[in-house]
Every structure is written in C-alpha cells, then in structure tokens.
N, C-alpha and C positions, 0 to 999 in steps of 0.2 A: 112663614117668613123667618129668616135667621138674621140676628143682629150681631155684627162684629164691630169692635172698637179697636183702632190701631193708634198707639201713642208712640211717637218717635222721639228720640233724644232723651230718654229717661236714664238718669245716673243710677246705677245698681244700688247705691247706698240709700236712695230715696224709696226703694221698693219696700213693701211690708216684709217683715222678718221671714215669714213662711215662704214667700215668693223667692227671696234671696237665697234661702237654703235649697229650694228646688232648682233654681237656675244655676247656682254655683258660680256666680260671676264675681269678679273683683269689685270692691266698693267704688272704685273710680271708673269702672267700665261703663260705656254709654250703650244703651240697649234700645231696641224697638219692642214694645209690648203689644201683643195681639190678644184680645179677649173675645172669645166666640162662645155663644150660647151652646151648651151641650144638648144633644137630643135626650129627651126624657125616655124612660123605659116604655111608657105607653106609646110614644111616638115611634119608637123602634118596632114595637109589636104591630102597629098599624101599617108601617112601611113594608112589613113582611107578608101581609095578607095578599093573596092573589086577587087579581082583578075579577070581579064577578062575571064580566062578559067573556072572559077567556074560556074557550071551548064551548060556547053556547050553540055552535052548529055541529058539534061532534057527532050527533046522532042522525044527521040528515043524510039520507041515501042518495040524494041528487048532487051532493058535493063530495064526490070521491077524490077528485083532484082539485084542492082549493086554489092553487095557482092558476089553473086553466079556467076555473069558474070565475075568478076575479078578472082575469084577462078578458073573458067574454063580456062581463058586465061593463068593463071600461071601454071596450071596443064599441059596444052598443051606445054608450053615452057619448063617446067621441064622434060617432057617425051622426047621431041626432043633433049634436051641436054644430057640426059642419053644414048640415042641410038647413039649419035655421039661419045661418049667416047668409 
C-alpha cells in the first residue's frame, strides 16, 4: 500500500528551507504539496523478480500451440455450462 499526502494552499515561505530551495518558488507563491512514499530498494528488487508460474508449462509436449490449447479448454468449459442450464 502506498500512502500519499496532498496539502493545498501552502505558501512557499511556510515550507522548510530545504524544500523551498528545491522548489525554487517565490516566498508569496501558493503551492500544492504532494508527499508520496518512495519505493525502497528491497521493494524495487522484489518487483523485478519474475513470477514463479511463468513458463511452468514450457516443457509440455501436448501444448505446442498455447492459444489453441486454451481455446479448447474454454470451449469444453462453455459447452458443459450450457448443457447444465
């Protein structure tokens, strides 16, 4: 979950000095401040890991054409649902 805080109507002169220098706003300028939590390095590494289930059927000989295989599975399921109704 990401937490973001938005503060509207902040006068630049009320910002901390480091923020004022970074924003380079005039002291009387009215700003909207958005504070969002940054991703940590460990979160970024986790996000780049591939899904463990990706390619789990890669070695199956009976699934040469994955799209056709899935279409057949769906067709069978759809037919059985229609007959049940």
